C-alpha positions as CSV (number, residue, x, y, z in Angstrom):
1,X,-15.7,1.4,30.0
2,X,-18.9,0.5,28.2
3,X,-18.9,-2.8,26.4
4,X,-19.2,-1.4,22.9
5,X,-16.2,1.0,23.5
6,X,-13.4,-1.5,23.9
7,X,-13.4,-2.8,20.3
8,X,-13.4,0.8,19.0
9,X,-10.5,1.8,21.2
10,X,-8.6,-1.4,20.1
11,X,-9.3,-0.5,16.5
12,X,-8.0,3.0,17.1
13,X,-4.8,1.6,18.6
14,X,-4.3,-0.8,15.7
15,X,-4.7,2.2,13.3
16,X,-2.0,4.1,15.2
17,X,0.3,1.0,15.2
18,X,-0.1,0.7,11.4
19,X,0.7,4.4,10.9
20,X,3.8,4.1,13.1
21,X,4.8,0.9,11.2
22,X,4.5,2.8,7.9
23,X,6.6,5.7,9.1
24,X,9.3,3.4,10.5
25,X,9.2,1.3,7.3
26,X,9.6,4.3,5.0
27,X,12.4,5.7,7.2
28,X,14.3,2.4,7.5
29,X,13.6,0.7,4.2
30,X,12.6,3.6,2.0
31,X,9.1,2.3,1.4
32,X,5.8,2.6,3.3
33,X,3.4,-0.3,3.2
34,X,1.2,1.4,0.7
35,X,4.2,2.1,-1.5
36,X,5.4,-1.5,-1.2
37,X,1.9,-2.7,-2.2
38,X,1.8,-0.5,-5.3
39,X,5.3,-1.5,-6.4
40,X,4.5,-5.2,-5.9
41,X,1.3,-4.9,-8.0
42,X,3.2,-3.1,-10.7
43,X,5.4,-6.1,-11.2
44,X,2.4,-8.0,-12.6
45,X,0.8,-5.0,-14.2
46,X,3.4,-3.2,-16.3
47,X,2.3,0.1,-17.9
48,X,-1.0,0.0,-16.1
49,X,-3.6,2.8,-16.0
50,X,-3.5,4.6,-12.7
51,X,-7.2,4.0,-12.0
52,X,-6.7,0.3,-12.5
53,X,-3.8,0.3,-10.1
54,X,-5.8,2.2,-7.5
55,X,-8.7,-0.3,-7.6
56,X,-6.4,-3.4,-7.7
57,X,-4.6,-2.3,-4.5
58,X,-7.8,-0.8,-2.9
59,X,-6.7,2.8,-2.4
60,X,-8.5,6.0,-3.1
61,X,-7.4,7.8,-6.3
62,X,-6.2,10.8,-4.2
63,X,-4.1,8.5,-2.1
64,X,-2.7,6.9,-5.2
65,X,-1.8,10.3,-6.7
66,X,0.1,11.4,-3.6
67,X,1.9,8.0,-3.3
68,X,2.8,8.0,-7.0
69,X,4.3,11.5,-6.6
70,X,6.5,10.3,-3.8
71,X,7.5,7.1,-5.7
72,X,8.2,9.2,-8.8
73,X,10.5,11.6,-6.9
74,X,12.4,8.5,-5.6
75,X,12.6,7.3,-9.2
76,X,10.9,4.0,-8.2
77,X,8.0,4.4,-10.8
78,X,7.7,6.0,-14.2
79,X,4.4,7.8,-15.0
80,X,3.6,8.8,-18.5
81,X,0.5,9.9,-20.5
82,X,-1.5,7.2,-22.2
83,X,-0.8,7.4,-25.9
84,X,-4.4,6.5,-26.6
85,X,-5.9,9.1,-24.2
86,X,-3.6,11.9,-22.9
87,X,-5.9,12.5,-19.9
88,X,-5.0,9.2,-18.5
89,X,-1.7,8.1,-16.9
90,X,0.1,4.9,-17.2
91,X,2.4,3.7,-14.4
92,X,5.4,1.3,-14.5
93,X,7.9,0.2,-12.0
94,X,11.5,1.2,-12.7
95,X,14.6,-0.9,-12.3
96,X,15.4,1.1,-9.1
97,X,11.9,0.2,-7.8
98,X,12.5,-3.5,-8.6
99,X,15.9,-3.4,-6.8
100,X,14.4,-1.7,-3.7
101,X,11.7,-4.4,-3.5
102,X,14.4,-7.0,-3.6
103,X,16.4,-5.3,-0.9
104,X,13.4,-4.9,1.4
105,X,12.1,-8.5,0.8
106,X,13.9,-10.2,3.8
107,X,13.0,-7.5,6.3
108,X,9.3,-7.5,5.3
109,X,9.2,-11.3,5.2
110,X,10.3,-11.3,8.9
111,X,7.6,-8.7,9.7
112,X,4.9,-10.7,8.0
113,X,5.8,-14.0,9.7
114,X,4.3,-12.8,13.0
115,X,1.2,-11.6,11.1
116,X,0.7,-14.8,9.2
117,X,-1.1,-16.5,12.1
118,X,-3.5,-13.5,12.1
119,X,-4.2,-13.5,8.3
120,X,-7.7,-14.9,8.5
121,X,-8.6,-12.6,11.5
122,X,-7.2,-9.5,9.7
123,X,-9.2,-10.4,6.6
124,X,-12.4,-10.8,8.6
125,X,-11.8,-7.5,10.4
126,X,-11.2,-5.7,7.1
127,X,-14.3,-7.2,5.6
128,X,-16.4,-6.3,8.7
129,X,-15.1,-2.7,8.6
130,X,-16.0,-2.4,4.9
131,X,-19.5,-3.6,5.7
132,X,-19.9,-1.1,8.5
133,X,-18.9,2.1,6.7
134,X,-21.8,4.5,6.4
């Protein structure tokens, strides 16, 4: 294997692992990591515009739209038209969403304990990848 290839293969495997974690998390807990991030953010941002939510979590608007549809079907968020501008949507977490976050807290806390020692490395990797995008 050529020297420059190993980090790319490792990155590919990390991406696959994250995808698998998301699938298992949604199946076991009822929430993927993206869904969890959105719900956690909505606790501090009630009735927030969808575009603000997308940028605060760092997801593409199309990803947000699809994720909100799933969360809305599960009755974990409430999406309504902005009374000031009907073209815009406001998003809030529901009581069911809050309850699910509370139920998943201990499991996700255990998962994150192993990652906490990698936090700085993960932040550097994320930052590096952002800088490398063409």
